[in-house]
N, C-alpha and C positions, 0 to 999 in steps of 0.2 A: 886048525881053526882059521888060519889065514886063507886057506883054500875056500872054506865056506864063506868068508867075508868077500872074497873076490867074486864068487858066484852070485852072492846077493847084490853086489855092486853092479855086476853085468846085467842082472835082471832089472835092477832099478833104472839103468840107462836105457833099457828097451821100453819101459813103461810109457814115456812121453810119446813115442812113435805109435804105440798101440792106442793110446788115448786119442791122438789126432785121427787115426784110421777109424776108430769107433765113432767119433763125432762126425766124420765125413759120411759114414754109412747111415748114421741116424738122420742126418740132413737129407740124404737121398730117400730114405723111407718116408720122411715127413713130406717131401715133395711128391712122391708117388701117391701118398695118401690123399693129398690135395687134388691130384689129377683124377684119382678114383672117385673122390667126392664130386668133382665137377662132372664126370661122366654119369654118375648116378643121378645127379640133378637134371642133366640133359635128358636122360631116359625118362625120368619122372615127368618132365615137361611134355615130351613127345607122347607119353602115355595119356596124360590129361587131355592134350589136344586131340588125340585119336578118340578118346572117350566122348569128348564134346562133339566131335564130328559124327560119330555113330548115333548119338542122341539126336542130333539135328537131322541126319538122313532118315532115321526112324520116324521122326515126326512128319517129315515130308512124304515118306512112303505111305503112311497111314491115310493121307489125304487122297491117295489114288486107289485105295482099296474100295471095292464096291460090295 
């Protein structure tokens, strides 16, 4: 019985370290998610600008068609 209690105590002492490690990893994931979101927003803006440019060029090219 004492052996089992010592084992439980050992595992209980490990838990705070594991918790700190997990929190650190979760913070890293949250930061990465924010970076991914920023990149997606940037691509979205570039895509919209490109679309607007294509529309503008198309309207200009139509003027030259005979």
